Every structure is written in C-alpha cells, then in structure tokens.
C-alpha positions as CSV (number, residue, x, y, z in Angstrom):
1,M,-45.6,59.1,-69.3
2,K,-48.1,59.2,-72.1
3,Y,-51.6,58.0,-71.2
4,G,-52.4,54.5,-72.5
5,V,-48.7,53.5,-73.1
6,P,-47.9,50.1,-71.4
7,L,-45.5,50.6,-68.6
8,K,-43.1,48.5,-66.6
9,N,-42.4,49.1,-62.9
10,R,-39.0,48.8,-61.2
11,T,-38.4,49.1,-57.5
12,Y,-35.2,50.5,-56.0
13,V,-34.1,50.5,-52.4
14,L,-32.9,53.9,-51.0
15,A,-30.7,54.0,-47.9
16,H,-32.3,55.7,-44.9
17,H,-30.7,57.6,-42.0
18,A,-33.5,57.4,-39.5
19,N,-33.1,56.4,-35.8
20,D,-35.5,54.1,-33.9
21,S,-37.5,57.1,-32.6
22,K,-38.5,57.7,-36.2
23,L,-38.7,54.1,-37.3
24,D,-40.8,52.8,-34.4
25,P,-44.0,54.6,-35.6
26,I,-43.4,53.1,-39.0
27,R,-42.9,49.6,-37.5
28,D,-46.1,50.1,-35.5
29,M,-48.0,50.7,-38.8
30,L,-47.6,47.2,-40.1
31,P,-50.0,45.2,-37.8
32,V,-52.6,47.9,-38.3
33,W,-52.0,47.9,-42.0
34,K,-52.4,44.1,-42.2
35,S,-55.6,44.0,-40.2
36,C,-57.1,46.7,-42.4
37,M,-56.0,44.8,-45.5
38,A,-57.8,41.7,-44.3
39,A,-61.0,43.7,-43.5
40,I,-61.0,45.4,-46.9
41,Q,-60.2,42.1,-48.7
42,Y,-63.3,40.5,-47.0
43,I,-65.5,43.3,-48.6
44,Q,-63.8,42.9,-52.0
45,V,-64.1,39.2,-52.1
46,Q,-67.8,39.4,-51.3
47,K,-68.1,41.8,-54.3
48,I,-66.2,39.4,-56.5
49,K,-68.5,36.6,-55.5
50,S,-71.6,38.7,-56.2
51,G,-70.3,39.5,-59.7
52,E,-69.5,43.2,-59.1
53,G,-65.7,42.8,-59.7
54,I,-62.9,44.6,-58.0
55,N,-64.0,48.2,-57.2
56,W,-63.4,51.0,-54.8
57,L,-64.9,51.0,-51.4
58,T,-68.1,52.9,-51.0
59,A,-68.7,55.3,-48.2
60,E,-71.1,52.7,-46.7
61,D,-68.3,50.1,-46.9
62,V,-65.9,52.3,-45.0
63,K,-68.5,53.1,-42.4
64,R,-69.3,49.5,-41.8
65,L,-65.6,48.5,-41.4
66,H,-64.8,51.0,-38.6
67,L,-61.1,51.1,-39.7
68,P,-58.6,53.1,-37.5
69,L,-57.3,54.9,-40.6
70,S,-57.9,58.2,-42.3
71,A,-59.6,58.4,-45.7
72,R,-56.3,58.8,-47.5
73,Q,-54.8,55.8,-45.7
74,I,-57.9,53.7,-46.5
75,K,-57.4,54.5,-50.1
76,S,-53.8,53.5,-50.0
77,V,-54.6,50.2,-48.3
78,T,-57.4,49.5,-50.8
79,N,-54.9,50.1,-53.7
80,Q,-52.6,47.4,-52.3
81,V,-55.5,44.9,-51.7
82,N,-56.9,45.5,-55.2
83,A,-53.5,45.0,-56.8
84,A,-53.2,41.6,-55.1
85,L,-56.7,40.7,-56.1
86,K,-56.1,41.7,-59.7
87,A,-53.1,39.5,-59.8
88,W,-55.2,36.7,-58.3
89,R,-57.9,37.2,-60.9
90,T,-55.4,37.0,-63.8
91,K,-54.0,33.7,-62.5
92,T,-57.5,32.4,-61.8
93,K,-58.6,33.0,-65.4
94,K,-55.7,30.9,-66.6
95,L,-56.4,28.1,-64.1
96,F,-60.1,28.1,-64.9
97,R,-59.3,27.8,-68.6
98,K,-57.1,24.8,-67.8
99,E,-59.9,23.1,-65.9
100,L,-62.3,23.9,-68.7
101,F,-60.0,22.1,-71.2
102,A,-59.9,19.1,-68.8
103,L,-63.7,18.6,-68.9
104,K,-64.2,15.9,-71.5
105,K,-68.0,15.5,-71.4
106,L,-68.9,19.1,-72.2
107,S,-70.8,20.4,-75.2
108,E,-69.1,23.0,-77.3
109,S,-71.8,25.5,-76.7
110,E,-71.4,25.1,-72.9
111,R,-67.7,25.3,-73.2
112,D,-67.9,28.5,-75.1
113,R,-70.4,29.9,-72.6
114,L,-68.1,29.1,-69.7
115,H,-65.1,30.5,-71.6
116,D,-67.0,33.8,-72.1
117,L,-68.0,33.9,-68.5
118,N,-64.4,33.3,-67.4
119,N,-63.4,36.4,-69.3
120,T,-65.8,38.5,-67.3
121,G,-64.6,37.1,-64.0
122,K,-68.2,36.4,-62.8
123,W,-67.5,32.8,-61.8
124,F,-69.6,32.7,-58.7
125,T,-72.8,33.8,-60.3
126,D,-73.1,30.6,-62.3
127,P,-73.6,27.1,-60.7
128,H,-71.4,25.3,-63.2
129,A,-68.6,27.9,-63.1
130,A,-68.8,28.0,-59.3
131,H,-68.3,24.2,-59.2
132,I,-65.1,24.6,-61.4
133,M,-64.0,27.4,-59.0
134,D,-64.1,24.9,-56.1
135,T,-61.2,23.1,-57.8
136,V,-59.4,26.3,-58.9
137,L,-59.4,27.8,-55.3
138,K,-57.6,24.7,-54.0
139,T,-54.5,25.7,-55.9
140,N,-55.1,29.4,-56.1
141,P,-57.0,30.6,-53.0
142,F,-57.8,34.2,-52.3
143,P,-54.8,36.3,-51.1
144,V,-54.1,36.2,-47.4
145,F,-52.3,39.1,-45.8
146,R,-51.3,37.8,-42.5
147,N,-47.7,37.4,-43.7
148,V,-47.4,40.7,-45.5
149,R,-44.3,42.7,-44.5
150,T,-44.5,45.4,-47.2
151,M,-46.8,48.4,-47.1
152,V,-47.4,50.2,-50.4
153,L,-48.0,53.8,-49.6
154,D,-49.2,56.4,-52.2
155,D,-48.2,60.0,-52.0
156,T,-51.3,61.0,-50.0
157,V,-49.8,58.9,-47.1
158,C,-46.1,59.0,-47.8
159,Q,-45.1,62.2,-49.6
160,D,-41.6,62.3,-51.2
161,E,-40.0,65.7,-50.7
162,Q,-36.8,67.1,-52.1
163,S,-34.2,68.1,-49.5
164,S,-32.2,71.3,-49.0
165,T,-30.1,69.5,-46.3
166,S,-27.2,67.0,-46.7
167,F,-29.8,64.3,-47.5
168,D,-31.1,63.8,-51.0
169,R,-34.7,63.6,-50.0
170,W,-37.2,63.1,-47.2
171,L,-40.3,61.0,-46.9
172,R,-43.2,62.6,-45.0
173,V,-45.1,59.6,-43.6
174,S,-48.5,59.9,-42.0
175,T,-48.9,57.1,-39.4
176,P,-52.3,55.9,-38.2
177,T,-51.7,54.9,-34.5
178,P,-50.7,57.3,-33.1
179,R,-51.7,59.7,-35.7
180,K,-48.5,61.7,-36.4
181,V,-46.2,62.7,-39.2
182,V,-42.7,61.2,-39.4
183,Y,-39.9,62.5,-41.6
184,I,-37.4,59.9,-42.9
185,P,-34.2,61.1,-44.5
186,L,-33.0,59.1,-47.6
187,S,-30.0,59.0,-49.8
188,E,-30.1,58.1,-53.5
189,S,-27.6,55.6,-55.0
190,D,-25.9,56.0,-58.3
191,Y,-27.7,52.9,-59.5
192,F,-31.1,54.5,-58.7
193,T,-30.3,57.8,-60.4
194,S,-28.9,56.1,-63.5
195,R,-32.0,54.0,-64.2
196,D,-34.4,55.1,-66.9
197,G,-38.0,56.0,-66.1
198,E,-40.1,58.5,-64.2
199,E,-40.8,58.0,-60.5
200,A,-44.3,56.9,-59.6
201,S,-46.1,58.4,-56.7
202,V,-45.6,55.2,-54.6
203,T,-43.2,54.2,-51.8
204,Q,-42.8,50.7,-50.6
205,V,-42.0,50.2,-47.0
206,R,-40.9,46.8,-45.8
207,I,-40.5,45.7,-42.2
208,N,-38.1,42.8,-42.2
209,E,-38.3,39.9,-39.8
210,D,-35.3,41.3,-37.9
211,N,-37.3,44.5,-37.5
212,S,-35.1,46.5,-39.9
213,V,-37.0,48.9,-42.2
214,R,-36.4,49.3,-46.0
215,F,-37.7,52.1,-48.1
216,S,-38.1,51.7,-51.9
217,R,-39.2,54.0,-54.7
218,V,-40.8,52.9,-57.9
219,K,-39.8,54.0,-61.4
220,Q,-42.0,53.6,-64.5
221,S,-40.9,53.4,-68.1
222,P,-42.4,52.2,-71.4
223,L,-42.2,48.5,-72.3
224,A,-39.6,47.5,-74.9
225,E,-40.8,46.8,-78.4
226,K,-41.1,43.1,-79.4
227,R,-38.1,41.8,-81.3
228,A,-39.2,41.3,-84.9
229,E,-36.4,39.0,-85.8
230,G,-34.2,36.4,-84.1
231,R,-33.9,32.8,-83.1
232,V,-36.3,30.7,-81.1
233,I,-34.6,29.0,-78.2
234,S,-36.3,26.4,-75.9
235,L,-35.1,25.8,-72.4
236,D,-35.3,23.0,-69.9
237,W,-34.4,23.8,-66.3
238,G,-33.1,21.7,-63.5
239,L,-30.3,21.9,-60.9
240,V,-27.5,19.8,-62.2
241,S,-27.5,22.3,-65.0
242,L,-29.8,25.3,-64.4
243,F,-30.7,25.6,-68.0
244,T,-30.3,23.3,-71.0
245,T,-31.0,24.7,-74.5
246,D,-32.4,22.8,-77.4
247,D,-29.0,23.2,-79.2
248,G,-27.4,21.2,-76.5
249,R,-25.8,23.9,-74.2
250,R,-25.8,23.1,-70.5
251,L,-25.7,26.4,-68.6
252,G,-25.1,27.0,-64.9
253,V,-23.5,23.6,-64.2
254,Q,-21.1,25.1,-61.7
255,S,-24.0,26.3,-59.5
256,Y,-24.9,22.7,-58.5
257,E,-21.6,22.1,-56.6
258,R,-22.1,25.4,-54.7
259,L,-25.7,24.3,-53.8
260,K,-24.4,21.0,-52.6
261,R,-22.1,22.8,-50.2
262,L,-24.9,25.0,-49.0
263,D,-27.0,21.8,-48.6
264,A,-24.4,20.4,-46.2
265,Q,-24.5,23.6,-44.1
266,L,-28.3,23.5,-44.1
267,L,-28.5,19.9,-42.9
268,A,-26.0,20.5,-40.1
269,L,-27.9,23.6,-39.0
270,V,-31.3,21.8,-39.1
271,K,-29.9,19.0,-37.0
272,E,-28.5,21.5,-34.5
273,L,-31.8,23.4,-34.3
274,Q,-33.8,20.2,-33.9
275,K,-31.5,19.0,-31.1
276,N,-31.9,22.3,-29.2
277,K,-35.7,22.4,-30.0
278,I,-35.4,25.8,-31.7
279,P,-38.1,26.5,-34.4
280,F,-36.5,27.3,-37.8
281,T,-38.5,30.6,-38.0
282,K,-36.9,31.8,-34.8
283,S,-33.3,31.2,-36.0
284,K,-31.6,34.1,-37.6
285,R,-28.8,31.8,-38.9
286,Y,-31.5,29.6,-40.6
287,R,-33.2,32.7,-42.2
288,N,-29.8,34.0,-43.4
289,L,-28.9,30.7,-44.9
290,N,-32.2,30.6,-46.7
291,T,-31.5,34.0,-48.1
292,R,-28.0,32.9,-49.3
293,I,-29.5,30.0,-51.1
294,S,-32.3,32.1,-52.7
295,D,-29.8,34.8,-53.7
296,S,-27.4,32.2,-55.1
297,V,-30.1,30.8,-57.4
298,A,-31.4,34.2,-58.4
299,N,-27.9,35.6,-59.2
300,E,-27.1,32.6,-61.4
301,V,-30.5,32.7,-63.1
302,N,-30.1,36.4,-63.9
303,R,-26.5,36.0,-65.2
304,I,-27.4,33.1,-67.5
305,L,-30.6,34.7,-69.0
306,N,-29.0,38.1,-69.4
307,K,-26.2,36.5,-71.4
308,L,-28.6,34.4,-73.4
309,V,-30.8,37.3,-74.6
310,E,-27.6,39.2,-75.8
311,E,-27.7,36.7,-78.6
312,D,-29.9,37.1,-81.7
313,V,-33.0,35.7,-79.8
314,A,-36.6,36.7,-80.5
315,E,-38.4,34.1,-78.4
316,L,-37.7,31.8,-75.4
317,V,-39.9,28.7,-75.1
318,V,-40.2,27.5,-71.5
319,E,-42.3,25.1,-69.3
320,S,-43.4,25.2,-65.7
321,L,-40.6,25.1,-63.2
322,D,-39.3,22.2,-61.3
323,F,-36.0,22.7,-59.5
324,R,-36.0,19.4,-57.5
325,S,-32.9,17.3,-57.6
326,G,-32.2,13.8,-56.4
327,G,-28.8,14.8,-55.2
328,L,-30.0,17.2,-52.6
329,S,-32.0,17.0,-49.4
330,R,-35.8,17.3,-49.3
331,K,-35.6,20.5,-47.3
332,L,-33.2,22.2,-49.8
333,N,-35.4,21.0,-52.7
334,R,-38.4,22.7,-51.1
335,I,-36.4,25.9,-50.7
336,L,-35.0,25.8,-54.2
337,S,-38.4,24.9,-55.8
338,R,-39.9,28.0,-54.2
339,A,-36.9,30.3,-54.8
340,G,-36.1,29.0,-58.2
341,R,-39.6,29.3,-59.6
342,G,-39.8,32.9,-58.2
343,A,-36.4,33.9,-59.6
344,V,-37.0,32.6,-63.1
345,R,-40.6,33.9,-63.4
346,K,-39.4,37.3,-62.2
347,K,-36.4,37.4,-64.6
348,L,-38.4,36.2,-67.6
349,A,-41.0,38.8,-67.0
350,A,-38.3,41.5,-66.7
351,L,-36.6,40.3,-69.9
352,S,-39.9,40.5,-71.8
353,E,-40.5,44.0,-70.6
354,D,-36.8,45.2,-71.0
355,T,-35.7,43.6,-74.2
356,G,-38.8,42.7,-76.1
357,V,-38.1,38.9,-76.1
358,L,-41.3,36.9,-76.4
359,I,-41.7,34.3,-73.6
360,T,-43.9,31.3,-74.7
361,E,-45.0,28.7,-72.1
362,V,-45.8,25.1,-72.9
363,N,-47.4,22.4,-70.8
364,P,-44.6,20.5,-68.9
365,A,-46.4,17.2,-68.8
366,Y,-44.3,14.3,-70.3
367,T,-41.6,16.6,-71.7
368,S,-39.0,14.5,-69.8
369,R,-40.5,11.2,-71.2
370,E,-41.4,12.3,-74.8
371,C,-38.8,11.6,-77.5
372,S,-37.9,14.7,-79.4
373,G,-37.1,12.6,-82.4
374,C,-40.2,10.3,-83.0
375,G,-42.7,11.8,-80.5
376,F,-43.1,8.5,-78.5
377,A,-43.8,9.1,-74.8
378,S,-43.0,6.5,-72.2
379,E,-41.6,6.4,-68.6
380,L,-39.2,3.7,-69.9
381,N,-37.5,6.3,-72.1
382,R,-35.9,7.9,-69.1
383,R,-34.6,5.4,-66.7
384,T,-31.9,7.6,-65.2
385,Q,-31.7,11.3,-64.3
386,K,-29.0,12.0,-67.0
387,K,-29.6,9.6,-69.9
388,F,-32.5,9.4,-72.3
389,R,-33.0,6.4,-74.7
390,C,-36.2,6.1,-76.6
391,V,-37.5,2.5,-76.5
392,F,-39.3,3.0,-79.9
393,C,-36.8,4.7,-82.2
394,G,-33.6,4.2,-80.2
395,K,-32.6,7.8,-80.0
396,T,-30.0,8.3,-77.2
397,C,-29.0,11.7,-75.7
398,N,-28.7,13.7,-72.6
399,A,-32.1,13.8,-70.9
400,D,-32.2,17.5,-70.3
401,H,-31.2,18.1,-73.9
402,N,-34.0,15.9,-75.1
403,A,-36.5,17.8,-72.8
404,A,-35.4,21.1,-74.2
405,E,-35.9,19.9,-77.8
406,T,-39.3,18.5,-76.8
407,I,-40.3,21.8,-75.3
408,G,-39.4,23.6,-78.6
409,R,-41.2,20.9,-80.6
410,R,-44.3,21.2,-78.5
411,R,-44.5,24.9,-79.2
412,S,-44.3,24.3,-83.0
413,V,-46.5,21.2,-83.3
414,F,-49.4,22.3,-81.0
415,D,-50.8,25.8,-81.5
416,D,-51.4,26.3,-77.8
417,G,-48.4,24.3,-76.6
418,L,-51.0,22.1,-74.8
419,L,-50.7,24.8,-72.1
420,W,-54.1,24.5,-70.5
421,R,-54.7,20.8,-71.0
422,S,-54.7,18.3,-68.2
423,K,-51.9,15.7,-67.9
424,E,-54.2,13.0,-69.4
425,A,-55.2,15.3,-72.3
426,V,-51.5,16.1,-73.0
427,L,-50.7,12.4,-73.3
428,A,-53.7,11.8,-75.5
429,A,-52.6,14.7,-77.8
430,V,-49.0,13.4,-77.9
431,D,-50.3,9.8,-78.6
432,Q,-52.6,11.1,-81.4
433,R,-49.6,12.9,-83.0
434,F,-47.6,9.7,-82.8
435,R,-50.4,7.7,-84.4
436,Q,-50.7,10.2,-87.3
437,R,-46.9,10.0,-87.9
438,W,-46.3,6.3,-87.6
439,G,-49.6,4.6,-87.9
440,L,-49.2,2.8,-84.6
441,E,-51.1,3.1,-81.3
442,A,-48.7,4.4,-78.7
443,D,-50.4,2.6,-75.8
444,S,-49.9,-0.7,-77.6
445,V,-46.2,0.1,-78.1
446,R,-45.9,0.9,-74.4
447,Q,-47.6,-2.3,-73.3
448,R,-45.6,-4.4,-75.7
449,H,-42.3,-3.0,-74.4
450,Q,-43.4,-3.4,-70.8
451,R,-43.9,-7.1,-71.5
452,G,-40.3,-7.3,-72.6
453,H,-40.5,-7.0,-76.4
454,S,-38.2,-4.3,-77.6
455,T,-39.5,-2.1,-80.4
456,A,-36.5,0.1,-80.9
457,T,-35.3,0.5,-84.4
458,T,-32.8,2.9,-86.0
459,D,-34.4,3.2,-89.4
460,L,-37.3,5.4,-88.1
461,L,-35.1,8.5,-87.6
C-alpha cells in the first residue's frame, strides 16, 4: 500500500485445525491479556488527563507496571489499548462539541477557545473543559476491558507463516504464561482469497463464551472514491419497516413478522430460565437465541442497504438509531436496540468505504413530530405509531414516511443538520424556521391547539 493513502480494514475468519493441547495455551492468554490491557489503560488515561495524549509506553512505565509479558507482547497489547482509546477520543470530541452547542450563556470567544481546546484533546487541563467532560464521561466513559474476548496480535507475537504441508498456513503464536510457542494450522476459504487488499501484519484471536477459538486475518485496501453524482436519499428506521425512504418506500417489512416469532421464543425461554433460577448469561440456549436475533437484523440491514446503493445514490441522510417497537417485549427491544444500532453503523461505515456513498447524519430530535410539509413540530402531530397528521397544515401520511422526509429536509435547511445541538436547541431552531416561514409563533400554535382550537388548514401547502 502507498504511504499516506487512506485504507479500509476487513477481517476474515480462517478455519483452524488445532486440538485442545494447542488451543489451551491460547485460551490461557486471554485473562493475562485483559489484566495487562487494564494496567496499560490506567497509564494511558493518566497521560490523557495530563494533556500528553495517547503515546507509547516509556521504559519507566513498563518497569513500573511489572507486566508478565515480553517487550514484544507489551507492544502488541499497547497497540490494542491505544486503538480503543483513539476511538474513544474521536467519539468524545463529537460529544464535547454537542455539549458546547448546548451551553447558551457562553461568550463567542469562550466558545471558540473551548472548540480549539477540544480539537487538541486536552480537556482535563482546563477547568471549564474538565467540567464539560464530567457530563461527556457519563455517556462515553473510558474503555473498560474486563469483557474483552478478542486479542489483537501483531506479527511480533503471532507470525503468519506459509505452509508446505496440507494446510494453507500456520500461525506461530508466542504465549506469555507459560512462555512457549504454539503452532496453529489454518485453512483459507475461497471468500478470503477472492477479497481485494493486502494482508496486514495483524491476527485477531477471539475466545468465545463457549471456549471455542476463532482466528481472523485482516486485509487492507484503499477507500473508494466519493461518488460525484447521484441522488440524495434520506432514511428513517424502525422495526415495522426497517427502513422508510423519503420517496415513500418501506423496506424490510417482512422482517418484523420474523422478529415477532423470535420474540415469542425469547419470552418462553426467559420464563423457563427464571422459573429454574438460571442466569441468562449461563444459558447457552439464551446466548444462541440472542445471536439468531442479532444475525437476523444484521442480515436484513445488509441486504436492504446493499440493494439501495446499487441505485444512482450519492448520499444517504440518516439520524441516530432507535429500533424500539411497541409490538415487542422490552427485553427484545433492548436486544434489538443494541444489535440494530451496531449493524446499521457498521454497514453504513462499510458502504462509505466500499462504494464512496456519502453518509450524512442529522439530529434525530423531533423528526417524528415535525411536519415535513410546513415545518410545525408538535407531539399532537403523531398520535399513533403509524399515522401522521399535522395539526397546523393538515398534512396526512405514513408516520415513517414523514420522518424520512423530515430527515432529508433537515439536512438541506440546516447546514449542520442540527447534529450537535441539544433537544431544546433543536426545537428552538425548528420553531424559528417555522416563524420565518409563516409569521407565527410555534409555541402559541401548540398551546392554542392543546386548548382544543384546531388550526389545521389545507391552503398552507
């Protein structure tokens, strides 16, 4: 790969042919790896708080930690910790910017100063920024590695070697406790060999909850060029239809019926486990059902979005995810909310990298209540899950269709899509736009209608 060219990473699982005598030392690595990650993270967080940023460990740091690892293994662990902290830092900058927008009584000079400080990541060196970080850390705490099940090993710890035997390749893994070398035979799939890209010098080793071991290799390739021409499509997502487009298409409707069947199975299993006083985390059936639910959502998300970008599309406009549905149990809603957000974010990121489609996010606040026709926002506009009727202009349509149109409208009307504004600031901006358009105070219209005086009229459209 050319130096300086933006790259995308793709991970591919390779089948292994190792018995337990080879796998047990690999399994024994995980608790040691996690404890070392936690120790290194502590050092790195202290450096972040002192304003140093995310750097390599010094010889003094390593000596102070007393880690049961070789220098090469410490480097590999540090790489994994630093990658997690860099992802945390990227998200933190976005959240800090959002909190900054929400501060109303702030001079422009102070806002600019804090904005510049946010770009440097030196939040904890400034009292005002540190106070804002107290709020940010509540929703985006520092990474915790107690639940990590994947070790990212570079080639100094896990060397990939071509094979002259019946296996395609071997992994030469240096384990810390006991210190030994383990050789893992691997087979390449046709899917892996057919994918574009050059292999990175990294192997991901995952120890699953059932103690099975999975080995993956990473391929890198250049990012796709941005599409210069094409339509802009805005999307609203839910569960009755996974995606609704601003041109009225409802995609993935059939998945809801499948999820309802899985919900019935989940409720029956939960009731059985509770009756027998079995923790959910200890039940293999419960874990497998969770996997089936997550996979079902991910497969449908991938299918729909892949088909969508085959069209003449240059940009997708989206909002924050909310996969909750009134027709499903609270437990399944929690599973879907987590799995759905992860599946869509992952797929959108992949589409941007693979196809060059631009992904634009807008603030989700009030998109389900704001009329895409006149811009009036009120909770009275959407009295049911399916139907939208604006109490000001009288526009009536499918609620998800209106939300998709509003998402697209928000992207074109507001330069930043109101992305970093608080919920209150979003409503203020929407109301201001409404006042500019119609010469009326939105809050007065809302109060009037709540007192029972209809304001709907058809001659405003």
